[in-house]
C-alpha positions in Angstrom: 148.4 -36.6 -145.7 145.7 -39.3 -144.5 146.0 -41.2 -147.8 147.5 -41.3 -150.7 147.3 -44.6 -152.9 144.9 -47.3 -151.5 145.4 -50.8 -152.2 142.5 -53.3 -153.1 141.6 -54.7 -149.7 141.7 -51.0 -148.4 139.5 -49.8 -151.4 137.0 -52.2 -151.1 137.2 -51.8 -147.5 136.6 -47.7 -148.1 133.7 -49.0 -150.7 132.3 -50.8 -148.5 131.9 -48.8 -145.1 131.1 -45.6 -148.0 133.8 -43.6 -147.2 134.4 -44.1 -150.7 132.0 -44.0 -154.0 134.2 -46.3 -156.2 135.0 -50.2 -155.4 138.8 -51.3 -156.5 140.6 -50.2 -160.3 138.0 -47.4 -160.4 139.4 -44.8 -157.9 142.8 -42.0 -158.6 144.1 -43.6 -155.4 144.1 -47.1 -156.9 147.0 -46.6 -159.1 150.7 -45.9 -158.7 151.9 -43.8 -158.3 148.6 -42.2 -156.9 146.8 -39.7 -158.6 145.0 -38.2 -155.6 145.0 -37.6 -152.0 143.1 -37.1 -148.8 144.9 -34.1 -146.6 143.5 -31.9 -144.1 145.6 -29.5 -141.9 147.1 -30.4 -139.0 146.2 -30.9 -136.2 143.4 -32.5 -137.4 140.1 -30.5 -137.0 137.9 -31.3 -134.4 134.2 -31.7 -135.1 131.3 -29.4 -133.9 128.3 -31.1 -132.9 125.1 -30.0 -134.1 121.5 -31.4 -133.9 121.1 -34.6 -132.1 125.1 -35.0 -131.5 125.6 -35.3 -135.2 129.4 -34.1 -136.4 129.2 -31.4 -138.7 132.6 -30.5 -140.2 134.3 -27.5 -139.8 133.7 -25.8 -143.2 136.0 -23.1 -142.5 139.1 -25.1 -142.0 138.3 -27.4 -145.2 138.0 -24.1 -147.6 140.7 -22.3 -145.7 143.3 -25.7 -146.4 141.6 -26.1 -149.8 141.7 -22.6 -150.8 145.9 -23.3 -149.5 146.4 -26.6 -151.9 144.5 -25.3 -155.0 146.8 -22.0 -154.5 150.0 -23.7 -154.1 149.5 -26.1 -156.9 148.7 -23.2 -159.0 152.2 -22.0 -158.3 153.6 -24.9 -159.8 151.1 -24.6 -162.9 149.3 -28.4 -161.5 145.4 -28.7 -162.3 144.3 -30.4 -159.4 140.6 -31.1 -158.3 139.0 -30.6 -155.3 136.4 -32.8 -153.5 134.9 -29.8 -151.5 133.7 -28.0 -155.2 131.8 -31.7 -155.4 128.0 -31.8 -154.3 127.7 -35.5 -154.0 129.9 -36.4 -152.1 131.4 -33.2 -150.2 135.1 -34.4 -149.9 136.6 -31.3 -149.1 140.0 -33.3 -147.6 140.2 -34.9 -151.4 142.2 -34.0 -154.1 143.6 -35.2 -157.4 145.2 -34.5 -160.6 143.0 -32.9 -163.4 144.9 -33.8 -165.9 148.1 -36.5 -166.6 151.8 -35.4 -165.9 154.2 -37.0 -167.7 
């Protein structure tokens, strides 16, 4: 787990640095308990470098891990939203609850 709950200062920094599209209190990371996590396989996948040294995410790792987490959630009747399904921002390490759990 890379991140679960984000307090105000951390969320605003993530927003200012371009790592989040939401400022404080608008992200599912900002509630307690958190409705969102960022997670990846361990050890973290190493980036593959493409044209002009630009890092490219290892899509195979991202899609295999995303599928694993979604499948695991389904066996527990949890509905998740996966950032790997988003076009903008593409965020394959992000998972959030699709509905409120009581």
